[in-house]
Every structure is written in C-alpha cells, then in structure tokens.
C-alpha positions in Angstrom: 161.5 133.8 212.6 157.9 134.9 213.2 155.2 134.6 210.6 155.1 138.4 210.2 158.8 138.7 209.5 158.9 135.9 207.0 155.9 137.1 205.0 156.0 140.8 205.3 158.3 141.2 202.3 155.9 139.4 200.0 152.9 141.4 201.3 154.6 144.7 200.8 155.8 143.7 197.4 152.1 143.6 196.3 151.6 147.3 196.9 154.3 149.9 196.6 151.9 152.6 197.7 151.1 151.3 201.2 152.9 154.3 202.6 156.4 155.2 203.6 158.3 154.8 206.8 156.2 157.1 208.9 152.8 156.1 207.6 152.2 159.2 205.5 151.4 159.0 201.8 154.5 158.8 199.6 155.3 158.8 195.9 157.9 156.9 194.0 161.3 158.7 194.0 161.3 161.3 191.3 157.5 161.2 190.9 157.0 164.9 190.5 153.3 164.5 189.5 152.5 161.8 191.9 151.3 159.6 189.1 153.7 156.7 189.6 155.9 157.6 186.6 159.1 157.8 188.5 162.1 159.6 186.9 165.7 158.8 187.7 167.2 161.2 190.3 169.6 163.8 188.9 173.0 162.9 190.3 174.1 166.5 189.8 171.6 167.5 192.5 172.4 165.5 195.6 169.6 165.4 198.2 170.0 167.4 201.3 169.5 166.2 204.8 166.9 163.6 205.7 165.0 163.8 202.4 167.7 162.0 200.4 166.2 159.9 197.6 166.7 156.1 197.2 169.0 155.5 194.2 169.3 151.8 194.2 171.1 149.2 196.1 170.0 147.9 199.5 166.6 149.1 200.7 166.7 151.0 204.0 165.6 149.3 207.2 162.6 150.4 209.2 165.1 151.9 211.8 166.8 153.9 209.1 163.5 155.2 207.9 162.6 156.7 211.2 162.9 160.4 211.3 163.0 160.8 207.5 160.7 163.4 205.9 158.7 161.9 203.0 157.1 164.1 200.3 153.4 163.3 199.7 152.0 162.7 196.2 148.8 164.1 194.8 146.0 162.6 196.8 144.1 159.9 194.9 141.2 157.6 195.7 140.8 154.1 194.3 137.6 152.2 193.5 137.3 148.7 194.9 138.2 146.1 192.3 135.7 143.6 191.0 137.1 141.0 193.4 137.4 143.3 196.4 133.8 144.4 195.9 132.5 140.8 196.0 134.7 140.0 199.1 133.6 143.1 200.9 129.9 142.4 200.3 130.4 138.9 201.5 132.4 140.0 204.6 129.9 142.7 205.6 126.6 141.3 204.6 127.3 137.6 204.6 126.2 137.4 201.0 127.9 135.7 198.1 126.4 137.7 195.2 125.0 135.8 192.3 125.6 138.8 190.1 129.0 140.3 189.3 130.2 144.0 189.3 131.8 145.6 186.2 135.0 144.0 185.2 138.2 146.0 185.8 140.7 147.3 183.2 144.1 145.8 183.7 147.2 148.0 183.6 150.6 146.1 183.3 148.7 143.0 184.3 147.2 144.4 187.5 143.6 145.4 188.3 144.4 147.7 191.1 145.6 150.8 189.1 143.7 153.7 190.5 143.7 155.6 187.2 141.8 152.7 185.5 139.4 152.0 188.4 136.8 154.6 187.5 133.0 154.5 187.6 131.6 155.0 184.2 128.0 156.0 183.5 127.0 152.5 182.7 128.3 151.3 186.0 125.8 153.4 188.0 122.9 151.2 187.1 125.1 148.1 187.6 125.9 149.1 191.2 122.3 149.9 191.9 121.2 146.5 190.8 124.0 144.9 192.7 123.0 146.7 195.9 119.4 145.6 195.5 120.5 142.0 194.8 122.8 142.0 197.9 120.0 143.1 200.2 117.6 140.6 198.6 120.0 137.8 199.3 120.3 138.5 203.0 118.7 135.3 204.5 117.6 136.8 207.8 117.1 140.5 207.5 115.8 141.0 211.1 118.8 139.1 212.4 121.2 141.1 210.3 119.6 144.4 211.5 119.9 143.1 215.1 123.7 143.0 214.7 123.7 146.8 214.6 120.8 147.8 217.0 118.6 146.3 219.7 116.1 149.2 219.2 113.5 148.8 216.4 111.6 152.0 216.9 111.5 154.5 214.0 112.5 157.4 216.2 115.6 159.6 215.8 117.5 158.1 218.7 117.2 154.5 217.6 117.7 155.4 214.0 120.9 157.4 214.6 122.4 154.6 216.6 121.7 152.1 213.8 123.1 154.4 211.1 126.3 155.0 213.1 126.8 151.3 213.7 126.1 150.0 210.3 127.9 152.9 208.7 131.1 152.0 210.6 130.9 148.5 209.0 130.0 149.5 205.4 131.9 152.8 205.1 134.9 151.7 207.2 135.0 154.8 209.4 133.1 156.5 212.2 130.3 158.6 210.7 130.1 162.2 211.6 126.7 163.9 212.5 126.2 165.2 208.9 126.6 161.7 207.5 124.3 160.2 210.1 121.6 162.9 209.4 121.8 162.3 205.6 119.8 159.1 206.1 117.0 160.8 208.0 114.8 161.2 204.9 114.7 157.4 204.5 113.4 157.1 208.1 110.8 159.8 207.6 109.6 158.4 204.3 109.3 154.8 205.6 107.5 156.0 208.7 105.1 158.0 206.6 104.3 154.9 204.6 103.6 153.0 207.8 106.4 150.4 207.2 108.7 149.1 209.9 112.3 149.5 210.9 113.6 146.6 208.8 112.2 148.1 205.6 114.0 151.3 206.3 117.2 149.4 207.3 117.2 147.6 204.0 116.9 150.8 202.1 119.9 152.2 204.0 122.0 149.2 203.2 121.1 149.7 199.5 122.0 153.4 199.6 125.3 152.8 201.5 126.4 150.1 199.0 126.0 152.6 196.2 127.9 155.4 198.0 131.5 156.4 197.1 132.3 155.7 200.7 131.7 152.0 200.0 132.8 151.8 196.4 136.1 153.7 196.9 139.0 153.5 199.4 138.7 157.2 200.4 141.4 158.9 202.5 141.1 162.5 203.7 143.3 164.7 201.5 146.3 166.4 203.3 145.9 170.0 204.3 149.4 170.8 203.0 152.1 168.5 201.8 151.5 165.5 203.9 149.7 164.1 207.0 149.6 161.0 209.1 146.9 158.5 208.2 144.2 158.1 210.9 143.5 154.8 212.5 140.5 153.9 210.2 142.6 154.6 207.1 145.4 152.5 208.3 143.0 149.7 209.2 141.5 149.8 205.7 144.9 149.8 204.0 146.1 146.8 206.0 142.9 144.8 205.5 142.6 145.4 201.8 146.4 144.8 201.3 146.5 141.5 203.1 142.9 140.1 202.7 141.4 142.1 199.8 138.3 143.0 201.9 137.0 145.4 204.5 138.4 145.5 208.1 136.4 143.2 210.4 134.5 144.4 213.5 137.4 143.9 215.8 139.9 145.9 213.7 137.3 148.7 213.2 136.7 148.7 217.0 140.4 149.1 217.7 140.6 151.8 215.0 137.7 153.7 216.7 139.7 153.5 220.0 142.8 154.8 218.2 144.8 151.7 218.7 145.9 151.1 215.1 148.6 153.7 214.5 151.8 153.0 216.5 154.5 150.7 215.0 153.8 148.0 217.5 150.0 148.2 217.0 150.4 148.0 213.2 152.8 145.1 213.5 150.4 143.2 215.7 147.5 143.8 213.3 149.6 142.7 210.3 150.6 139.5 212.0 147.0 138.7 212.8 145.9 139.4 209.3 148.6 137.3 207.8 147.3 134.4 209.9 143.9 134.6 208.2 143.4 131.9 205.5 142.2 134.7 203.2 145.7 136.1 203.1 146.9 133.0 201.2 144.2 133.7 198.6 145.4 137.2 198.3 149.0 136.1 197.8 147.9 133.8 195.0 145.9 136.5 193.4 148.9 138.8 193.4 151.0 136.1 191.7 148.3 135.5 189.1 148.2 139.2 188.1 152.0 139.6 188.4 152.8 136.8 186.0 149.5 137.0 184.0 149.0 133.3 184.8 145.4 133.2 183.8 146.3 133.9 180.2 147.6 130.3 180.1 143.9 129.1 180.3 143.2 131.1 177.1 145.9 129.5 174.9 145.0 127.4 171.9 147.1 125.1 169.7 146.5 123.1 166.6 145.4 119.6 167.6 147.0 118.2 164.4 150.5 119.6 165.4 150.0 119.1 169.1 147.7 116.0 169.5 148.3 115.9 173.3 147.2 119.5 173.8 143.9 119.9 175.7 142.1 122.4 178.0 142.7 119.9 180.9 146.4 120.1 180.2 146.3 123.9 180.5 144.4 123.6 183.8 146.9 121.2 185.2 149.8 123.5 184.3 147.9 126.4 185.9 147.4 124.3 189.1 151.1 123.3 189.1 152.1 127.0 189.1 149.7 127.8 191.9 151.0 124.9 194.1 154.6 125.7 193.4 154.4 129.4 194.1 152.3 129.0 197.3 154.7 126.4 198.6 157.7 128.7 198.1 156.1 132.0 199.0 153.6 131.1 201.6 153.1 127.6 203.0 156.7 126.8 203.8 158.0 130.4 203.9 161.1 129.7 201.8 163.6 132.5 200.8 162.2 134.6 198.0 165.0 133.8 195.6 163.9 130.1 195.6 161.1 131.1 193.2 163.7 130.8 190.5 165.8 127.9 192.0 163.6 125.5 194.0 164.3 121.9 192.9 160.7 120.5 193.2 157.3 120.9 191.7 153.8 119.4 191.8 152.4 117.1 189.1 149.4 114.9 188.6 148.8 112.2 186.0 148.3 114.7 183.3 151.8 116.3 183.8 153.8 113.3 185.0 154.8 112.3 181.4 156.2 115.8 180.7 158.7 115.2 183.6 159.2 111.5 182.8 158.0 110.4 186.2 155.3 108.1 187.5 152.9 108.8 190.3 150.5 106.6 192.1 147.4 108.7 192.8 145.2 110.9 190.7 145.9 114.1 192.6 148.9 116.4 192.6 152.1 115.1 194.2 155.3 116.9 195.0 158.3 115.5 193.1 162.0 116.1 193.5 163.8 117.7 190.5 167.3 117.8 192.0 168.5 115.1 189.6 167.3 116.9 186.5 169.7 119.7 185.4 167.0 121.0 182.9 164.4 121.5 185.6 164.2 123.7 188.6 162.5 127.0 189.5 159.6 129.0 188.1 161.0 129.6 184.6 161.2 125.8 183.8 157.6 125.1 184.7 155.7 124.1 181.5 153.0 126.6 182.0 155.5 129.5 182.2 
C-alpha cells in the first residue's frame, strides 16, 4: 500500500473541516449554524436524494462521495496558531524567531479552534514587534530580496514585480492589482528619503507580516451556498494540514498554474507532503493536543509518598508516549487500532524498572510486552 493510502486516514483525522467530497466547504451533519455544534439528525425527516446525512456506521468511500451535494457552513477565517506562525516565518524568511507570538487558547485540548484564534488589542503591538524582529534577523537581506526580483530600481515596474512575487510567498495567493498598488506609498516614501530598494523591501516584509493575509488563513466567502475552493486555497489547506506551515514555492507555482484542484493533482500533492519530515512533527503535535500529553510534564507528587518521583521520570514517560505513537501511527504505518493493542513500547534506564526489564544502553530501546498480560497498548503506558 502506498504511503498516501496508509497515512491519509491519520492526516484527515486531524481536521474534520478540510472539506467534503467535492472540495467545497462543509459543516458537520446537523450543524445548522455552521459552528461545529452538530445536532443528531431527525429520523422522522429522512434526507432526500443526494444530500442524505451521515447517521453513523461505515464512512462513505471517495467514490460514494462523488456527485453528492454538500451544504456549506457559515464562512469563517482562522488565525495562524502560535506554532504555525513560527513555522511560516521560518519557511518563508528562513528565520527562527527569538521572540514568540501570543499563546493560543485551547479548546477541548486543541489550539486550532477558529473561535478562539482571535487577535486582541494587545496582540497588535506584539505582531508589529515580531515583524520587525523577523526582518532584523534576516542574515542576508540583499540575497533575500534577490529571490524575488533581479531588478533593484525604485521604479513602478521593478517594484510591482517584486511586490507580486513576495506577496505570493507571504500571502499565499496571487496578488491582484489593488493589492500590488497598496504598497506604492512605501516605494514613494523611501525614494523621497533617498534610500535604496532593500530598505523599501524590508518595510514591505514588515507590513505583509502584520497583514490579515499573513496572520489568517483566508478563503473567499461563497457567493451563495457553496463554491469550489481555488487552487491557492487548496494548496494552503493541504500544506497547513500536513506540515503546519505555508505552501512552498513549488506548490504555489502549481497553484498559480491551476494544477492543484483535480482529484489526481490533490492526491499527488498530498503524497509529496506526507513524505516531508515535517509531516511527522505535525502528526506528533496532533497526538500531543489530542491526548493532552504535555500536561504530564506539569504533574507534581509528594516526594515523601513517592520518593522515586522526579521531573526526569515525567520526561521519560513523555518520550515513551511519543516514540510509541509515532511507531504505530507513522514510522511503521501499523493499523490504527494497534494504538490500543500493540504489544511493545520504548523504555530507557529510567523506565526499565517499571516494566521489570533490563536494558544495556542509556537511550530508549524497544521492548516486547507480549508476555505481560497487564501491559500492551496506549492505555497501559505509565504516562497515560
């Protein structure tokens, strides 16, 4: 079975809002308000025709989805999470920020709830400072600018080309003429001051990083009940779903050429994204939020009652869960139900005594649990 087929279930489990069978925006069944609070379907009112609701049981296949009409929810944008912001800045500017964006509110353990991802008044200054810091940390500003233009004259033609190119990278879509022209005052002001192209370019990057087009995942609202996502929107959804960061230059280029919307094209892009090492990081991040695993590191116990308790023990348990889940869900692509049944785990010297085993090295080693009827699966791990 191909990489895509084996991992697609896990990836789509991380976001129930990626879209329905035909790529249009879709609510949960019974979600009249489009707010995610799904109500049970009324059995006295059977669905008619192709818009029948899903009422439990086996999920429909992709083939069964084809031709169905999906009702769209109220349109909603979502701000980048703390983690997505940092990864996006690093991917687009090559900068690992020393400062951090505002922390996210968690809803049911997750940081990706759109209702909670708002920009408060206090965040405005934070994002301004982050934008300034990001530009200041670019090691080679002339080299960075050269990625987007080979013309360094502060005339309208050179400037417009630069804005269009860097806007595609930072705003994740092709800028229209109005958007390009909105940066003309920066060019004019810098030129009037007698400064050069790179000074103006740095100001543009600062401005773009503070724009809603960068801070939010924005999709054009449907004119009526629903619409098909455009290629840029699909590219952004795929990249943030699998990698937690912006589409790269290649994916954006294919989106600009309208080659990211058919079933085969999307499948090809998804398979490529799943092969990126960052996809593994994203899978672990989902598991951490799903199971609230990081809470383990905040536990405390009486040293008198639990003399063996220590922060290093908690960290070892945390690492055990990580290695176990990634083995099952990602590295060895095992069936999903083995999360609860796998007869192995990973231990180091700090955990070996809990399992009554001995290991030779100081690192984590995989051990077999098939002979221990009390151990096996996620729920028997000490950290859980």
